[in-house]
All heavy atoms as TSV, in Angstrom:
chain	resi	resn	atom	element	x	y	z
A	1	MET	N	N	-81.083	-17.238	0.079
A	1	MET	CA	C	-79.675	-17.269	0.417
A	1	MET	C	C	-79.373	-18.649	1.015
A	1	MET	O	O	-80.062	-19.119	1.907
A	1	MET	CB	C	-79.340	-16.160	1.417
A	1	MET	CG	C	-77.903	-16.168	1.863
A	1	MET	SD	S	-77.471	-14.890	3.070
A	1	MET	CE	C	-77.473	-13.436	2.088
A	2	THR	N	N	-78.319	-19.236	0.525
A	2	THR	CA	C	-77.938	-20.544	1.021
A	2	THR	C	C	-77.187	-20.407	2.352
A	2	THR	O	O	-76.754	-19.310	2.719
A	2	THR	CB	C	-77.028	-21.280	0.021
A	2	THR	OG1	O	-75.787	-20.575	-0.068
A	2	THR	CG2	C	-77.679	-21.390	-1.349
A	3	LEU	N	N	-77.018	-21.523	3.005
A	3	LEU	CA	C	-76.266	-21.541	4.259
A	3	LEU	C	C	-74.839	-21.077	4.016
A	3	LEU	O	O	-74.278	-20.303	4.794
A	3	LEU	CB	C	-76.285	-22.942	4.874
A	3	LEU	CG	C	-75.476	-23.127	6.142
A	3	LEU	CD1	C	-75.978	-22.194	7.239
A	3	LEU	CD2	C	-75.526	-24.576	6.604
A	4	GLU	N	N	-74.257	-21.513	2.920
A	4	GLU	CA	C	-72.880	-21.128	2.584
A	4	GLU	C	C	-72.776	-19.611	2.384
A	4	GLU	O	O	-71.850	-18.973	2.887
A	4	GLU	CB	C	-72.422	-21.847	1.314
A	4	GLU	CG	C	-70.976	-21.587	0.967
A	4	GLU	CD	C	-70.536	-22.372	-0.255
A	4	GLU	OE1	O	-71.191	-23.358	-0.620
A	4	GLU	OE2	O	-69.520	-21.963	-0.834
A	5	ASP	N	N	-73.742	-19.025	1.686
A	5	ASP	CA	C	-73.744	-17.573	1.486
A	5	ASP	C	C	-73.891	-16.835	2.811
A	5	ASP	O	O	-73.231	-15.824	3.053
A	5	ASP	CB	C	-74.881	-17.160	0.539
A	5	ASP	CG	C	-74.670	-17.633	-0.884
A	5	ASP	OD1	O	-73.510	-17.889	-1.263
A	5	ASP	OD2	O	-75.675	-17.753	-1.618
A	6	SER	N	N	-74.765	-17.363	3.652
A	6	SER	CA	C	-74.987	-16.745	4.960
A	6	SER	C	C	-73.706	-16.781	5.799
A	6	SER	O	O	-73.358	-15.797	6.460
A	6	SER	CB	C	-76.109	-17.473	5.679
A	6	SER	OG	O	-76.327	-16.936	6.942
A	7	LEU	N	N	-72.999	-17.906	5.763
A	7	LEU	CA	C	-71.751	-18.021	6.513
A	7	LEU	C	C	-70.687	-17.080	5.968
A	7	LEU	O	O	-69.898	-16.506	6.729
A	7	LEU	CB	C	-71.254	-19.466	6.494
A	7	LEU	CG	C	-72.095	-20.459	7.293
A	7	LEU	CD1	C	-71.596	-21.882	7.069
A	7	LEU	CD2	C	-72.096	-20.117	8.763
A	8	LYS	N	N	-70.651	-16.881	4.652
A	8	LYS	CA	C	-69.697	-15.944	4.050
A	8	LYS	C	C	-69.963	-14.524	4.523
A	8	LYS	O	O	-69.033	-13.774	4.841
A	8	LYS	CB	C	-69.757	-16.009	2.529
A	8	LYS	CG	C	-69.114	-17.232	1.936
A	8	LYS	CD	C	-69.219	-17.221	0.421
A	8	LYS	CE	C	-68.646	-18.488	-0.178
A	8	LYS	NZ	N	-68.780	-18.487	-1.648
A	9	VAL	N	N	-71.228	-14.154	4.577
A	9	VAL	CA	C	-71.602	-12.813	5.042
A	9	VAL	C	C	-71.199	-12.644	6.502
A	9	VAL	O	O	-70.618	-11.619	6.886
A	9	VAL	CB	C	-73.118	-12.565	4.847
A	9	VAL	CG1	C	-73.564	-11.316	5.573
A	9	VAL	CG2	C	-73.460	-12.494	3.372
A	10	GLU	N	N	-71.500	-13.640	7.327
A	10	GLU	CA	C	-71.129	-13.568	8.740
A	10	GLU	C	C	-69.623	-13.454	8.905
A	10	GLU	O	O	-69.136	-12.687	9.738
A	10	GLU	CB	C	-71.636	-14.798	9.493
A	10	GLU	CG	C	-73.049	-14.665	9.982
A	10	GLU	CD	C	-73.420	-15.773	10.943
A	10	GLU	OE1	O	-72.651	-16.072	11.872
A	10	GLU	OE2	O	-74.511	-16.343	10.754
A	11	ARG	N	N	-68.878	-14.233	8.131
A	11	ARG	CA	C	-67.421	-14.211	8.220
A	11	ARG	C	C	-66.895	-12.813	7.896
A	11	ARG	O	O	-66.015	-12.289	8.583
A	11	ARG	CB	C	-66.811	-15.238	7.263
A	11	ARG	CG	C	-65.315	-15.301	7.332
A	11	ARG	CD	C	-64.772	-16.411	6.416
A	11	ARG	NE	N	-63.346	-16.497	6.494
A	11	ARG	CZ	C	-62.508	-15.798	5.746
A	11	ARG	NH1	N	-62.965	-14.962	4.846
A	11	ARG	NH2	N	-61.203	-15.933	5.880
A	12	LYS	N	N	-67.432	-12.189	6.854
A	12	LYS	CA	C	-67.003	-10.834	6.490
A	12	LYS	C	C	-67.306	-9.851	7.619
A	12	LYS	O	O	-66.498	-8.972	7.912
A	12	LYS	CB	C	-67.689	-10.385	5.203
A	12	LYS	CG	C	-67.137	-11.018	3.967
A	12	LYS	CD	C	-67.826	-10.502	2.721
A	12	LYS	CE	C	-67.297	-11.195	1.490
A	12	LYS	NZ	N	-67.954	-10.702	0.276
A	13	GLU	N	N	-68.448	-10.000	8.247
A	13	GLU	CA	C	-68.817	-9.125	9.357
A	13	GLU	C	C	-67.866	-9.322	10.538
A	13	GLU	O	O	-67.439	-8.355	11.161
A	13	GLU	CB	C	-70.265	-9.371	9.781
A	13	GLU	CG	C	-71.279	-8.895	8.769
A	13	GLU	CD	C	-72.704	-9.307	9.098
A	13	GLU	OE1	O	-72.934	-10.001	10.119
A	13	GLU	OE2	O	-73.606	-8.950	8.322
A	14	TRP	N	N	-67.533	-10.577	10.832
A	14	TRP	CA	C	-66.611	-10.860	11.941
A	14	TRP	C	C	-65.237	-10.286	11.656
A	14	TRP	O	O	-64.595	-9.723	12.541
A	14	TRP	CB	C	-66.493	-12.356	12.181
A	14	TRP	CG	C	-67.734	-13.014	12.727
A	14	TRP	CD1	C	-68.737	-12.426	13.441
A	14	TRP	CD2	C	-68.098	-14.377	12.584
A	14	TRP	NE1	N	-69.704	-13.347	13.762
A	14	TRP	CE2	C	-69.338	-14.561	13.247
A	14	TRP	CE3	C	-67.515	-15.477	11.967
A	14	TRP	CZ2	C	-69.984	-15.796	13.311
A	14	TRP	CZ3	C	-68.162	-16.710	12.038
A	14	TRP	CH2	C	-69.383	-16.855	12.697
A	15	LEU	N	N	-64.775	-10.447	10.419
A	15	LEU	CA	C	-63.464	-9.909	10.057
A	15	LEU	C	C	-63.434	-8.388	10.188
A	15	LEU	O	O	-62.480	-7.817	10.711
A	15	LEU	CB	C	-63.073	-10.335	8.645
A	15	LEU	CG	C	-62.703	-11.803	8.472
A	15	LEU	CD1	C	-62.504	-12.127	6.981
A	15	LEU	CD2	C	-61.449	-12.142	9.247
A	16	ALA	N	N	-64.479	-7.734	9.712
A	16	ALA	CA	C	-64.557	-6.274	9.801
A	16	ALA	C	C	-64.576	-5.829	11.264
A	16	ALA	O	O	-63.902	-4.866	11.644
A	16	ALA	CB	C	-65.801	-5.765	9.066
A	17	GLU	N	N	-65.327	-6.544	12.076
A	17	GLU	CA	C	-65.394	-6.214	13.504
A	17	GLU	C	C	-64.022	-6.409	14.156
A	17	GLU	O	O	-63.578	-5.581	14.944
A	17	GLU	CB	C	-66.428	-7.105	14.183
A	17	GLU	CG	C	-66.661	-6.792	15.639
A	17	GLU	CD	C	-67.728	-7.687	16.251
A	17	GLU	OE1	O	-68.791	-7.860	15.624
A	17	GLU	OE2	O	-67.482	-8.207	17.355
A	18	GLY	N	N	-63.354	-7.490	13.823
A	18	GLY	CA	C	-62.028	-7.757	14.378
A	18	GLY	C	C	-61.018	-6.700	13.971
A	18	GLY	O	O	-60.197	-6.260	14.783
A	19	ARG	N	N	-61.075	-6.268	12.704
A	19	ARG	CA	C	-60.168	-5.209	12.243
A	19	ARG	C	C	-60.423	-3.906	12.991
A	19	ARG	O	O	-59.489	-3.228	13.404
A	19	ARG	CB	C	-60.334	-4.984	10.742
A	19	ARG	CG	C	-59.562	-5.952	9.908
A	19	ARG	CD	C	-59.565	-5.511	8.441
A	19	ARG	NE	N	-59.672	-6.702	7.629
A	19	ARG	CZ	C	-60.760	-7.133	7.029
A	19	ARG	NH1	N	-61.874	-6.438	7.083
A	19	ARG	NH2	N	-60.756	-8.239	6.335
A	20	ALA	N	N	-61.687	-3.574	13.169
A	20	ALA	CA	C	-62.035	-2.334	13.873
A	20	ALA	C	C	-61.540	-2.378	15.318
A	20	ALA	O	O	-60.989	-1.387	15.821
A	20	ALA	CB	C	-63.545	-2.107	13.832
A	21	GLU	N	N	-61.721	-3.516	15.975
A	21	GLU	CA	C	-61.242	-3.653	17.353
A	21	GLU	C	C	-59.724	-3.552	17.409
A	21	GLU	O	O	-59.166	-2.911	18.302
A	21	GLU	CB	C	-61.697	-4.983	17.948
A	21	GLU	CG	C	-63.172	-5.047	18.268
A	21	GLU	CD	C	-63.613	-6.418	18.763
A	21	GLU	OE1	O	-62.751	-7.268	19.085
A	21	GLU	OE2	O	-64.827	-6.644	18.826
A	22	GLY	N	N	-59.056	-4.175	16.452
A	22	GLY	CA	C	-57.592	-4.121	16.409
A	22	GLY	C	C	-57.076	-2.716	16.208
A	22	GLY	O	O	-56.105	-2.290	16.839
A	23	ARG	N	N	-57.725	-1.965	15.326
A	23	ARG	CA	C	-57.321	-0.570	15.106
A	23	ARG	C	C	-57.510	0.259	16.370
A	23	ARG	O	O	-56.650	1.068	16.725
A	23	ARG	CB	C	-58.123	0.036	13.957
A	23	ARG	CG	C	-57.679	-0.422	12.616
A	23	ARG	CD	C	-58.394	0.358	11.512
A	23	ARG	NE	N	-58.371	-0.410	10.302
A	23	ARG	CZ	C	-59.430	-0.974	9.727
A	23	ARG	NH1	N	-60.628	-0.808	10.248
A	23	ARG	NH2	N	-59.296	-1.680	8.642
A	24	ALA	N	N	-58.638	0.069	17.033
A	24	ALA	CA	C	-58.910	0.827	18.262
A	24	ALA	C	C	-57.869	0.499	19.330
A	24	ALA	O	O	-57.350	1.407	19.993
A	24	ALA	CB	C	-60.325	0.518	18.771
A	25	GLU	N	N	-57.551	-0.784	19.479
A	25	GLU	CA	C	-56.539	-1.173	20.460
A	25	GLU	C	C	-55.182	-0.595	20.093
A	25	GLU	O	O	-54.429	-0.168	20.965
A	25	GLU	CB	C	-56.453	-2.697	20.553
A	25	GLU	CG	C	-57.646	-3.331	21.225
A	25	GLU	CD	C	-57.626	-4.846	21.175
A	25	GLU	OE1	O	-56.596	-5.442	20.797
A	25	GLU	OE2	O	-58.656	-5.444	21.506
A	26	GLY	N	N	-54.882	-0.566	18.804
A	26	GLY	CA	C	-53.607	-0.012	18.347
A	26	GLY	C	C	-53.496	1.476	18.640
A	26	GLY	O	O	-52.430	1.962	19.028
A	27	ARG	N	N	-54.592	2.197	18.461
A	27	ARG	CA	C	-54.573	3.635	18.766
A	27	ARG	C	C	-54.331	3.874	20.249
A	27	ARG	O	O	-53.545	4.744	20.631
A	27	ARG	CB	C	-55.876	4.287	18.317
A	27	ARG	CG	C	-55.967	4.506	16.818
A	27	ARG	CD	C	-57.155	5.372	16.445
A	27	ARG	NE	N	-58.421	4.731	16.727
A	27	ARG	CZ	C	-59.077	3.926	15.886
A	27	ARG	NH1	N	-58.559	3.640	14.720
A	27	ARG	NH2	N	-60.229	3.400	16.215
A	28	VAL	N	N	-54.999	3.103	21.087
A	28	VAL	CA	C	-54.821	3.253	22.540
A	28	VAL	C	C	-53.389	2.913	22.922
A	28	VAL	O	O	-52.742	3.662	23.662
A	28	VAL	CB	C	-55.827	2.368	23.316
A	28	VAL	CG1	C	-55.482	2.318	24.785
A	28	VAL	CG2	C	-57.247	2.868	23.111
A	29	GLU	N	N	-52.870	1.808	22.400
A	29	GLU	CA	C	-51.499	1.425	22.722
A	29	GLU	C	C	-50.519	2.481	22.215
A	29	GLU	O	O	-49.524	2.781	22.867
A	29	GLU	CB	C	-51.157	0.065	22.128
A	29	GLU	CG	C	-49.824	-0.442	22.621
A	29	GLU	CD	C	-49.592	-1.898	22.320
A	29	GLU	OE1	O	-50.559	-2.677	22.325
A	29	GLU	OE2	O	-48.432	-2.246	22.085
A	30	GLY	N	N	-50.805	3.072	21.084
A	30	GLY	CA	C	-49.954	4.137	20.563
A	30	GLY	C	C	-49.910	5.337	21.498
A	30	GLY	O	O	-48.853	5.940	21.696
A	31	ARG	N	N	-51.055	5.661	22.083
A	31	ARG	CA	C	-51.078	6.760	23.052
A	31	ARG	C	C	-50.277	6.414	24.293
A	31	ARG	O	O	-49.559	7.256	24.833
A	31	ARG	CB	C	-52.512	7.118	23.425
A	31	ARG	CG	C	-53.198	7.925	22.360
A	31	ARG	CD	C	-54.486	8.522	22.881
A	31	ARG	NE	N	-55.476	8.411	21.831
A	31	ARG	CZ	C	-56.667	7.858	21.952
A	31	ARG	NH1	N	-57.065	7.399	23.103
A	31	ARG	NH2	N	-57.486	7.786	20.943
A	32	PHE	N	N	-50.391	5.172	24.754
A	32	PHE	CA	C	-49.607	4.733	25.905
A	32	PHE	C	C	-48.113	4.850	25.598
A	32	PHE	O	O	-47.329	5.303	26.436
A	32	PHE	CB	C	-49.928	3.289	26.282
A	32	PHE	CG	C	-51.304	3.072	26.852
A	32	PHE	CD1	C	-51.900	1.826	26.767
A	32	PHE	CD2	C	-52.005	4.086	27.487
A	32	PHE	CE1	C	-53.164	1.596	27.301
A	32	PHE	CE2	C	-53.268	3.875	28.025
A	32	PHE	CZ	C	-53.849	2.613	27.927
A	33	GLU	N	N	-47.720	4.435	24.413
A	33	GLU	CA	C	-46.311	4.528	24.027
A	33	GLU	C	C	-45.852	5.982	23.946
A	33	GLU	O	O	-44.712	6.300	24.292
A	33	GLU	CB	C	-46.081	3.803	22.702
A	33	GLU	CG	C	-46.226	2.296	22.844
A	33	GLU	CD	C	-46.265	1.561	21.521
A	33	GLU	OE1	O	-46.259	2.209	20.446
A	33	GLU	OE2	O	-46.308	0.314	21.553
A	34	SER	N	N	-46.747	6.862	23.525
A	34	SER	CA	C	-46.421	8.291	23.493
A	34	SER	C	C	-46.201	8.822	24.901
A	34	SER	O	O	-45.277	9.612	25.133
A	34	SER	CB	C	-47.531	9.082	22.803
A	34	SER	OG	O	-47.609	8.733	21.436
A	35	VAL	N	N	-47.032	8.392	25.839
A	35	VAL	CA	C	-46.841	8.788	27.242
A	35	VAL	C	C	-45.472	8.308	27.712
A	35	VAL	O	O	-44.718	9.070	28.332
A	35	VAL	CB	C	-47.962	8.238	28.158
A	35	VAL	CG1	C	-47.629	8.484	29.621
A	35	VAL	CG2	C	-49.309	8.849	27.802
A	36	ASP	N	N	-45.138	7.056	27.395
A	36	ASP	CA	C	-43.822	6.516	27.770
A	36	ASP	C	C	-42.695	7.404	27.251
A	36	ASP	O	O	-41.762	7.734	27.996
A	36	ASP	CB	C	-43.616	5.109	27.193
A	36	ASP	CG	C	-44.333	4.022	27.962
A	36	ASP	OD1	O	-44.753	4.269	29.111
A	36	ASP	OD2	O	-44.451	2.909	27.412
A	37	ARG	N	N	-42.760	7.787	25.986
A	37	ARG	CA	C	-41.695	8.596	25.380
A	37	ARG	C	C	-41.609	9.984	26.009
A	37	ARG	O	O	-40.517	10.490	26.273
A	37	ARG	CB	C	-41.904	8.715	23.868
A	37	ARG	CG	C	-41.582	7.436	23.118
A	37	ARG	CD	C	-41.516	7.631	21.618
A	37	ARG	NE	N	-42.744	8.179	21.050
A	37	ARG	CZ	C	-43.782	7.447	20.651
A	37	ARG	NH1	N	-43.751	6.145	20.776
A	37	ARG	NH2	N	-44.844	8.023	20.147
A	38	ILE	N	N	-42.752	10.592	26.274
A	38	ILE	CA	C	-42.764	11.928	26.876
A	38	ILE	C	C	-42.171	11.888	28.277
A	38	ILE	O	O	-41.348	12.724	28.642
A	38	ILE	CB	C	-44.194	12.508	26.887
A	38	ILE	CG1	C	-44.631	12.823	25.456
A	38	ILE	CG2	C	-44.281	13.747	27.766
A	38	ILE	CD1	C	-46.109	13.142	25.317
A	39	VAL	N	N	-42.581	10.896	29.058
A	39	VAL	CA	C	-42.078	10.767	30.427
A	39	VAL	C	C	-40.576	10.460	30.399
A	39	VAL	O	O	-39.808	11.054	31.159
A	39	VAL	CB	C	-42.871	9.698	31.209
A	39	VAL	CG1	C	-42.225	9.412	32.551
A	39	VAL	CG2	C	-44.322	10.151	31.395
A	40	ALA	N	N	-40.160	9.559	29.517
A	40	ALA	CA	C	-38.742	9.192	29.432
A	40	ALA	C	C	-37.873	10.372	29.016
A	40	ALA	O	O	-36.719	10.482	29.435
A	40	ALA	CB	C	-38.562	8.043	28.445
A	41	SER	N	N	-38.438	11.286	28.231
A	41	SER	CA	C	-37.670	12.446	27.788
A	41	SER	C	C	-37.507	13.477	28.899
A	41	SER	O	O	-36.709	14.399	28.782
A	41	SER	CB	C	-38.344	13.104	26.584
A	41	SER	OG	O	-39.532	13.774	26.989
A	42	GLY	N	N	-38.305	13.334	29.963
A	42	GLY	CA	C	-38.219	14.254	31.083
A	42	GLY	C	C	-39.019	15.534	30.887
A	42	GLY	O	O	-38.902	16.466	31.682
A	43	LEU	N	N	-39.852	15.588	29.842
A	43	LEU	CA	C	-40.628	16.796	29.585
A	43	LEU	C	C	-41.698	17.053	30.645
A	43	LEU	O	O	-41.978	18.194	30.981
A	43	LEU	CB	C	-41.291	16.725	28.211
A	43	LEU	CG	C	-40.341	16.764	27.021
A	43	LEU	CD1	C	-41.100	16.507	25.729
A	43	LEU	CD2	C	-39.632	18.117	26.964
A	44	THR	N	N	-42.290	15.980	31.148
A	44	THR	CA	C	-43.332	16.109	32.165
A	44	THR	C	C	-43.542	14.766	32.841
A	44	THR	O	O	-42.917	13.775	32.467
A	44	THR	CB	C	-44.655	16.636	31.545
A	44	THR	OG1	O	-45.556	16.980	32.589
A	44	THR	CG2	C	-45.291	15.633	30.614
A	45	ASP	N	N	-44.430	14.724	33.802
A	45	ASP	CA	C	-44.719	13.467	34.487
A	45	ASP	C	C	-45.844	12.719	33.787
A	45	ASP	O	O	-46.479	13.243	32.873
A	45	ASP	CB	C	-45.043	13.712	35.961
A	45	ASP	CG	C	-46.278	14.574	36.168
A	45	ASP	OD1	O	-47.150	14.644	35.266
A	45	ASP	OD2	O	-46.396	15.194	37.231
A	46	GLU	N	N	-46.084	11.492	34.234
A	46	GLU	CA	C	-47.081	10.655	33.557
A	46	GLU	C	C	-48.494	11.208	33.678
A	46	GLU	O	O	-49.293	11.062	32.760
A	46	GLU	CB	C	-47.019	9.213	34.072
A	46	GLU	CG	C	-47.409	9.044	35.510
A	46	GLU	CD	C	-47.273	7.623	36.021
A	46	GLU	OE1	O	-46.563	6.818	35.404
A	46	GLU	OE2	O	-47.895	7.332	37.051
A	47	VAL	N	N	-48.807	11.847	34.780
A	47	VAL	CA	C	-50.155	12.386	34.961
A	47	VAL	C	C	-50.440	13.471	33.924
A	47	VAL	O	O	-51.473	13.461	33.250
A	47	VAL	CB	C	-50.343	12.937	36.391
A	47	VAL	CG1	C	-51.680	13.647	36.539
A	47	VAL	CG2	C	-50.203	11.823	37.424
A	48	LYS	N	N	-49.519	14.413	33.763
A	48	LYS	CA	C	-49.708	15.505	32.809
A	48	LYS	C	C	-49.693	14.970	31.380
A	48	LYS	O	O	-50.495	15.394	30.541
A	48	LYS	CB	C	-48.621	16.559	33.010
A	48	LYS	CG	C	-48.904	17.859	32.321
A	48	LYS	CD	C	-50.221	18.435	32.752
A	48	LYS	CE	C	-50.048	19.669	33.569
A	48	LYS	NZ	N	-51.310	20.340	33.839
A	49	ALA	N	N	-48.785	14.033	31.077
A	49	ALA	CA	C	-48.714	13.462	29.729
A	49	ALA	C	C	-50.022	12.755	29.386
A	49	ALA	O	O	-50.541	12.904	28.276
A	49	ALA	CB	C	-47.541	12.499	29.622
A	50	CYS	N	N	-50.570	12.011	30.318
A	50	CYS	CA	C	-51.847	11.333	30.090
A	50	CYS	C	C	-52.963	12.346	29.853
A	50	CYS	O	O	-53.795	12.163	28.963
A	50	CYS	CB	C	-52.198	10.426	31.265
A	50	CYS	SG	S	-51.242	8.910	31.332
A	51	GLU	N	N	-52.959	13.391	30.643
A	51	GLU	CA	C	-53.982	14.433	30.511
A	51	GLU	C	C	-53.937	15.051	29.108
A	51	GLU	O	O	-54.965	15.190	28.455
A	51	GLU	CB	C	-53.753	15.501	31.572
A	51	GLU	CG	C	-54.774	16.605	31.584
A	51	GLU	CD	C	-54.468	17.636	32.656
A	51	GLU	OE1	O	-54.224	17.239	33.817
A	51	GLU	OE2	O	-54.469	18.828	32.316
A	52	VAL	N	N	-52.749	15.384	28.650
A	52	VAL	CA	C	-52.591	16.024	27.338
A	52	VAL	C	C	-52.998	15.082	26.206
A	52	VAL	O	O	-53.616	15.506	25.223
A	52	VAL	CB	C	-51.134	16.511	27.146
A	52	VAL	CG1	C	-50.869	16.926	25.729
A	52	VAL	CG2	C	-50.834	17.647	28.118
A	53	LEU	N	N	-52.663	13.799	26.343
A	53	LEU	CA	C	-52.944	12.828	25.278
A	53	LEU	C	C	-54.321	12.185	25.387
A	53	LEU	O	O	-54.698	11.373	24.552
A	53	LEU	CB	C	-51.861	11.749	25.269
A	53	LEU	CG	C	-50.491	12.248	24.849
A	53	LEU	CD1	C	-49.440	11.178	25.090
A	53	LEU	CD2	C	-50.490	12.666	23.390
A	54	GLY	N	N	-55.072	12.544	26.424
A	54	GLY	CA	C	-56.416	11.995	26.570
A	54	GLY	C	C	-56.439	10.542	26.994
A	54	GLY	O	O	-57.293	9.773	26.572
A	55	VAL	N	N	-55.478	10.173	27.831
A	55	VAL	CA	C	-55.369	8.801	28.321
A	55	VAL	C	C	-55.750	8.787	29.798
A	55	VAL	O	O	-55.318	9.650	30.563
A	55	VAL	CB	C	-53.904	8.295	28.156
A	55	VAL	CG1	C	-53.718	6.945	28.809
A	55	VAL	CG2	C	-53.520	8.261	26.692
A	56	GLU	N	N	-56.548	7.816	30.181
A	56	GLU	CA	C	-56.890	7.657	31.593
A	56	GLU	C	C	-55.644	7.171	32.340
A	56	GLU	O	O	-55.029	6.185	31.932
A	56	GLU	CB	C	-58.026	6.655	31.778
A	56	GLU	CG	C	-59.354	7.134	31.260
A	56	GLU	CD	C	-59.909	8.286	32.080
A	56	GLU	OE1	O	-59.688	8.321	33.309
A	56	GLU	OE2	O	-60.574	9.145	31.484
A	57	ILE	N	N	-55.284	7.840	33.408
A	57	ILE	CA	C	-54.066	7.508	34.143
A	57	ILE	C	C	-54.100	6.072	34.657
A	57	ILE	O	O	-53.083	5.368	34.612
A	57	ILE	CB	C	-53.784	8.516	35.292
A	57	ILE	CG1	C	-52.400	8.244	35.928
A	57	ILE	CG2	C	-54.873	8.488	36.329
A	57	ILE	CD1	C	-51.229	8.485	35.050
A	58	ASN	N	N	-55.249	5.610	35.116
A	58	ASN	CA	C	-55.336	4.233	35.623
A	58	ASN	C	C	-55.133	3.218	34.503
A	58	ASN	O	O	-54.515	2.174	34.716
A	58	ASN	CB	C	-56.660	3.998	36.340
A	58	ASN	CG	C	-56.759	4.773	37.628
A	58	ASN	OD1	O	-55.751	5.093	38.254
A	58	ASN	ND2	N	-57.964	5.108	38.021
A	59	ASP	N	N	-55.642	3.510	33.306
A	59	ASP	CA	C	-55.427	2.629	32.156
A	59	ASP	C	C	-53.953	2.589	31.788
A	59	ASP	O	O	-53.402	1.536	31.479
A	59	ASP	CB	C	-56.251	3.083	30.951
A	59	ASP	CG	C	-57.741	2.932	31.160
A	59	ASP	OD1	O	-58.152	2.165	32.062
A	59	ASP	OD2	O	-58.508	3.588	30.421
A	60	TYR	N	N	-53.315	3.756	31.828
A	60	TYR	CA	C	-51.888	3.815	31.513
A	60	TYR	C	C	-51.078	3.023	32.538
A	60	TYR	O	O	-50.190	2.252	32.176
A	60	TYR	CB	C	-51.396	5.267	31.455
A	60	TYR	CG	C	-49.905	5.356	31.305
A	60	TYR	CD1	C	-49.293	5.021	30.101
A	60	TYR	CD2	C	-49.094	5.734	32.367
A	60	TYR	CE1	C	-47.909	5.063	29.971
A	60	TYR	CE2	C	-47.715	5.783	32.251
A	60	TYR	CZ	C	-47.128	5.452	31.044
A	60	TYR	OH	O	-45.771	5.480	30.913
A	61	ARG	N	N	-51.395	3.185	33.793
A	61	ARG	CA	C	-50.647	2.469	34.834
A	61	ARG	C	C	-50.850	0.959	34.714
A	61	ARG	O	O	-49.930	0.175	34.951
A	61	ARG	CB	C	-51.043	2.979	36.215
A	61	ARG	CG	C	-50.476	4.366	36.463
A	61	ARG	CD	C	-50.836	4.918	37.812
A	61	ARG	NE	N	-50.174	6.215	38.004
A	61	ARG	CZ	C	-50.605	7.129	38.843
A	61	ARG	NH1	N	-51.665	6.910	39.593
A	61	ARG	NH2	N	-49.953	8.283	38.946
A	62	GLU	N	N	-52.046	0.540	34.333
A	62	GLU	CA	C	-52.301	-0.888	34.095
A	62	GLU	C	C	-51.466	-1.387	32.909
A	62	GLU	O	O	-50.886	-2.460	32.948
A	62	GLU	CB	C	-53.780	-1.120	33.829
A	62	GLU	CG	C	-54.144	-2.573	33.645
A	62	GLU	CD	C	-55.630	-2.779	33.441
A	62	GLU	OE1	O	-56.444	-1.989	33.967
A	62	GLU	OE2	O	-55.983	-3.743	32.736
A	63	TYR	N	N	-51.395	-0.568	31.865
A	63	TYR	CA	C	-50.574	-0.893	30.699
A	63	TYR	C	C	-49.108	-1.070	31.108
A	63	TYR	O	O	-48.467	-2.040	30.736
A	63	TYR	CB	C	-50.716	0.198	29.643
A	63	TYR	CG	C	-49.612	0.242	28.617
A	63	TYR	CD1	C	-49.606	-0.649	27.549
A	63	TYR	CD2	C	-48.577	1.173	28.713
A	63	TYR	CE1	C	-48.588	-0.610	26.608
A	63	TYR	CE2	C	-47.565	1.227	27.769
A	63	TYR	CZ	C	-47.576	0.331	26.716
A	63	TYR	OH	O	-46.569	0.362	25.786
A	64	VAL	N	N	-48.599	-0.143	31.892
A	64	VAL	CA	C	-47.203	-0.199	32.346
A	64	VAL	C	C	-46.971	-1.465	33.175
A	64	VAL	O	O	-45.967	-2.163	32.993
A	64	VAL	CB	C	-46.829	1.059	33.152
A	64	VAL	CG1	C	-45.490	0.894	33.843
A	64	VAL	CG2	C	-46.821	2.279	32.238
A	65	ALA	N	N	-47.901	-1.789	34.060
A	65	ALA	CA	C	-47.760	-2.968	34.915
A	65	ALA	C	C	-47.762	-4.257	34.114
A	65	ALA	O	O	-47.104	-5.224	34.487
A	65	ALA	CB	C	-48.868	-2.995	35.962
A	66	ASN	N	N	-48.488	-4.276	32.999
A	66	ASN	CA	C	-48.640	-5.504	32.213
A	66	ASN	C	C	-47.704	-5.609	31.017
A	66	ASN	O	O	-47.667	-6.653	30.380
A	66	ASN	CB	C	-50.077	-5.640	31.733
A	66	ASN	CG	C	-51.026	-5.878	32.869
A	66	ASN	OD1	O	-50.723	-6.614	33.797
A	66	ASN	ND2	N	-52.187	-5.246	32.806
A	67	LYS	N	N	-46.961	-4.569	30.703
A	67	LYS	CA	C	-46.149	-4.617	29.488
A	67	LYS	C	C	-44.862	-5.412	29.662
A	67	LYS	O	O	-44.237	-5.774	28.694
A	67	LYS	CB	C	-45.858	-3.223	28.945
A	67	LYS	CG	C	-44.829	-2.425	29.668
A	67	LYS	CD	C	-44.605	-1.103	28.941
A	67	LYS	CE	C	-43.538	-0.293	29.631
A	67	LYS	NZ	N	-43.255	0.927	28.921
A	68	ASN	N	N	-44.469	-5.684	30.865
A	68	ASN	CA	C	-43.230	-6.454	31.092
A	68	ASN	C	C	-43.498	-7.902	31.235
A	68	ASN	O	O	-44.192	-8.621	31.339
A	68	ASN	CB	C	-42.502	-5.953	32.328
A	68	ASN	CG	C	-42.015	-4.524	32.119
A	68	ASN	OD1	O	-41.723	-4.159	31.005
A	68	ASN	ND2	N	-41.948	-3.773	33.178
């Protein structure tokens, strides 16, 4: 395998890893946004919404603090 081939393989691996990380972050952010919508609708408080959606309350609160 040439150096160029090796670099192509590495690049594909990095891209796949980056996509996987992006998807995971997107899923977490989607859950945070769901908590926002549930709380804004008045159905329940953030603690219960996080519990139902499987979100750590401290992670959600950090998200809220940093989203502005």
